[in-house]
C-alpha positions as CSV (number, residue, x, y, z in Angstrom):
1,M,0.0,0.2,-0.2
2,E,0.9,3.5,-0.7
3,K,2.4,5.2,2.3
4,T,0.4,8.8,3.2
5,V,2.6,11.7,2.4
6,R,3.2,14.0,5.5
7,I,3.5,17.9,5.2
8,M,6.2,19.1,7.9
9,P,7.0,22.6,8.8
10,C,10.0,22.8,10.3
11,L,10.8,26.0,13.1
12,D,14.6,26.5,12.8
13,M,15.7,28.0,16.0
14,Q,18.3,30.3,17.3
15,N,18.0,32.3,20.6
16,G,14.8,31.0,21.2
17,R,12.9,32.6,17.8
18,V,12.2,31.1,14.7
19,V,14.7,31.9,11.9
20,K,15.2,30.8,8.4
21,G,18.5,31.2,6.5
22,I,19.4,30.5,2.8
23,R,22.3,27.6,2.5
24,F,22.9,27.4,6.2
25,V,23.5,31.5,6.4
26,D,21.8,34.7,5.9
27,I,19.3,34.3,9.2
28,A,16.6,36.1,9.3
29,D,13.9,36.4,12.2
30,A,10.4,34.6,11.5
31,G,8.4,34.5,14.6
32,D,7.9,33.1,17.6
33,P,7.9,29.2,18.2
34,V,5.0,28.5,20.0
35,A,2.8,31.0,17.8
36,C,4.4,29.0,14.3
37,A,3.8,25.8,16.0
38,R,0.1,26.4,17.1
39,A,-0.7,27.9,13.6
40,Y,0.7,24.9,11.8
41,C,-1.2,22.5,13.9
42,E,-4.4,24.6,12.9
43,A,-3.7,24.8,9.2
44,G,-3.2,21.3,8.8
45,A,0.6,20.1,9.4
46,D,0.8,16.5,9.6
47,E,4.3,16.9,11.6
48,I,6.0,19.7,13.2
49,A,9.8,19.9,13.5
50,L,12.2,22.0,15.6
51,L,15.7,22.5,14.9
52,D,18.2,24.1,17.1
53,I,20.4,25.3,14.3
54,T,23.1,26.8,16.3
55,A,23.2,24.5,19.5
56,T,25.8,21.9,18.3
57,V,28.4,24.7,17.0
58,E,27.9,26.2,20.4
59,G,28.5,23.0,22.0
60,R,25.3,23.3,24.4
61,S,22.2,21.1,24.5
62,T,18.8,21.8,22.8
63,M,16.6,24.7,24.8
64,L,14.0,22.3,26.8
65,D,11.8,25.2,27.8
66,V,11.0,25.9,24.5
67,V,10.7,22.5,23.8
68,S,8.3,22.3,26.8
69,R,6.3,25.3,25.5
70,V,5.8,24.5,21.8
71,A,5.2,20.5,23.1
72,R,2.2,22.2,24.8
73,V,0.4,23.5,21.8
74,T,1.2,20.8,19.5
75,T,-1.5,18.2,18.5
76,V,0.7,16.6,15.8
77,P,3.8,14.3,16.1
78,F,6.5,16.6,17.2
79,T,10.6,16.0,16.3
80,V,13.3,17.9,17.7
81,G,17.2,18.1,16.8
82,G,20.1,20.1,17.7
83,G,22.7,19.6,20.3
84,I,21.5,15.8,21.1
85,S,24.8,14.5,21.8
86,D,23.6,11.7,24.0
87,V,21.0,9.5,25.5
88,G,20.3,11.7,28.3
89,A,20.0,14.9,26.2
90,A,17.8,12.8,24.1
91,A,15.5,11.5,27.1
92,A,15.1,15.1,28.4
93,V,13.8,16.3,25.1
94,I,11.1,13.4,24.8
95,E,10.6,14.3,28.4
96,A,9.9,17.8,27.7
97,G,6.9,16.7,25.1
98,A,8.7,15.8,21.8
99,N,7.9,12.6,20.1
100,R,10.9,12.2,18.4
101,V,14.3,13.4,18.4
102,S,16.8,14.3,15.7
103,T,20.6,13.8,15.5
104,S,22.9,14.6,13.0
105,S,26.7,15.8,13.5
106,A,27.0,13.9,17.1
107,A,25.8,10.6,15.4
108,F,28.2,11.0,12.6
109,R,30.9,11.4,15.3
110,K,29.9,8.6,17.5
111,P,27.6,6.1,15.4
112,E,27.0,3.9,18.2
113,L,24.9,6.6,19.5
114,I,22.2,6.0,16.8
115,R,22.3,2.4,18.3
116,E,21.8,3.6,22.0
117,L,18.9,6.0,21.0
118,V,17.0,3.2,19.2
119,H,17.4,0.7,22.1
120,E,16.5,3.3,24.8
121,L,13.7,5.3,23.3
122,G,12.5,3.0,20.1
123,S,13.2,3.1,16.6
124,D,9.8,5.4,15.8
125,A,11.6,8.1,18.2
126,V,14.8,8.2,16.3
127,T,15.3,10.6,13.2
128,V,18.9,10.8,11.7
129,A,19.5,14.1,9.9
130,I,22.1,14.2,7.0
131,D,23.5,17.4,5.7
132,A,24.7,16.5,2.2
133,D,26.4,18.2,-0.7
134,V,27.5,17.4,-4.0
135,N,30.9,16.0,-4.6
136,P,31.8,14.2,-7.7
137,K,34.7,12.1,-6.2
138,L,32.6,10.1,-4.2
139,P,30.3,7.2,-5.5
140,S,26.9,8.7,-5.0
141,G,28.1,12.1,-5.7
142,Y,27.0,13.6,-2.3
143,E,29.3,13.9,0.8
144,V,28.3,14.3,4.4
145,F,28.7,17.6,6.0
146,I,28.5,18.3,9.8
147,D,28.6,20.7,12.4
148,G,25.4,22.8,10.8
149,G,26.4,22.3,7.2
150,R,29.8,24.0,8.0
151,T,32.2,21.0,8.0
152,A,33.1,18.4,5.1
153,T,33.3,14.8,6.2
154,G,34.9,13.1,3.3
155,V,32.1,10.1,3.9
156,D,29.7,9.6,0.8
157,A,26.1,10.2,2.2
158,V,24.4,7.2,0.7
159,E,26.9,4.8,2.7
160,W,26.5,6.7,5.6
161,A,22.6,6.6,5.2
162,K,22.9,3.0,5.0
163,T,24.8,2.8,7.9
164,V,22.3,4.8,9.7
165,E,19.4,2.3,8.5
166,S,21.4,-0.9,10.0
167,F,21.3,1.0,13.3
168,G,17.4,0.4,13.3
169,V,16.6,4.0,12.0
170,N,13.5,4.1,9.9
171,L,13.6,7.8,9.1
172,I,16.0,9.6,7.6
173,L,16.1,13.6,6.7
174,P,18.4,14.7,4.5
175,T,19.1,18.3,3.6
176,S,21.4,19.5,0.6
177,R,23.5,22.3,1.4
178,A,23.1,23.3,-2.5
179,T,19.4,24.1,-2.1
180,D,18.4,24.9,1.5
181,G,16.3,27.8,1.5
182,A,16.9,28.8,-2.1
183,R,13.1,27.9,-3.0
184,T,14.6,26.5,-6.2
185,G,13.3,23.0,-5.6
186,Y,14.2,20.1,-3.7
187,D,17.5,17.8,-4.6
188,L,15.7,15.7,-6.4
189,P,18.6,13.4,-7.4
190,L,19.7,13.1,-3.7
191,I,16.2,11.9,-2.8
192,R,16.3,9.4,-5.5
193,L,19.7,8.0,-4.5
194,L,18.7,7.5,-0.9
195,K,15.0,6.2,-1.4
196,D,16.6,3.6,-3.7
197,A,19.6,2.8,-1.1
198,V,17.3,2.3,2.1
199,S,14.2,1.0,2.8
200,A,13.8,3.6,5.8
201,E,11.4,6.7,4.9
202,V,13.1,9.7,3.4
203,V,12.3,13.5,4.3
204,A,12.4,16.0,1.3
205,S,14.3,19.0,3.0
206,G,15.9,22.1,1.9
207,G,14.7,24.0,-1.3
208,A,10.8,24.1,-1.7
209,G,9.6,26.9,-3.2
210,T,6.4,26.0,-4.9
211,M,3.6,23.4,-4.6
212,E,5.4,21.7,-7.8
213,H,8.6,21.5,-5.8
214,F,6.8,19.3,-2.9
215,L,4.9,17.2,-5.7
216,E,8.4,16.5,-7.3
217,A,9.6,15.2,-4.0
218,A,6.8,13.1,-3.3
219,R,7.2,11.2,-6.9
220,A,10.8,10.9,-6.2
221,G,10.1,8.8,-3.1
222,A,9.7,11.3,-0.4
223,T,7.0,10.7,2.1
224,V,7.6,13.8,4.5
225,L,7.8,16.9,3.0
226,L,10.0,19.4,5.0
227,A,9.8,23.2,4.5
228,A,10.3,26.2,6.4
229,S,10.5,29.6,4.7
230,V,7.4,29.1,2.3
231,F,5.2,28.6,5.3
232,H,6.5,30.7,7.8
233,Y,6.1,33.7,5.1
234,H,2.6,32.3,3.9
235,V,4.1,31.8,0.5
236,I,2.3,28.4,0.3
237,D,-0.9,27.5,2.4
238,I,-0.6,23.8,3.9
239,S,-4.2,22.8,3.1
240,A,-4.3,24.5,-0.4
241,L,-1.0,22.3,-0.8
242,K,-2.6,19.5,0.3
243,S,-5.5,19.7,-2.1
244,Y,-2.9,20.3,-4.9
245,L,-1.1,17.1,-3.8
246,D,-4.2,15.2,-3.8
247,A,-5.6,16.1,-7.0
248,A,-2.5,15.1,-8.4
249,G,-3.0,11.9,-7.1
250,V,-0.4,12.0,-4.1
251,P,-2.1,10.3,-1.2
252,V,-2.4,12.8,1.9
253,R,-4.4,13.5,4.9
254,L,-7.2,15.9,4.0
255,H,-8.4,17.7,7.2
């Protein structure tokens, strides 16, 4: 049976505010996280992500007070990432009200952390995010980046996704540095490569600018469609997007 495609607005957090960048830089304020989360739930979002985008670089844990306040108003599954470097930090985020944690740099530096998180929290509560950029020298043509997209690793992104899946993760969240925030469309080749390589669900992230971009990502194999600026700045309405996808034959939850 074809999987229902979910729409996931993403709240990128910095200093307690929702922000939005282009290709991981040029950060601009986009609002209060609690107000944003409440509005997205009312608008028909299927899931919500909150990413503390500078926690890892600043060497601190996720802001639990923000997680707790957002969790109180969300009526859909809620994923939190940023600064989750051990099981204790992940458990604290779940205790604060998140349904799922997302880890990226810490998981890459210490892959056994993924296995520990899956063991302690369950596979449905763990997402591994992979920031990737084009590198023709690697077999898949994509390289893993860490530290909020700042540090190249030399590791093939598709091979890393296979490793991640082998630890029991069933949702992988790749973001393309080339398309992030640019509104020029998702990195479809990356989505297709990952969908062909793993059986885990693949999130489309980075680059949505039009409804057509969401449709392209769904047809490329993504089952979760994540976006930020087009929702924050009311470029695209979630209910209108779902109606558009439904009319195009994509299975979505219509509210």
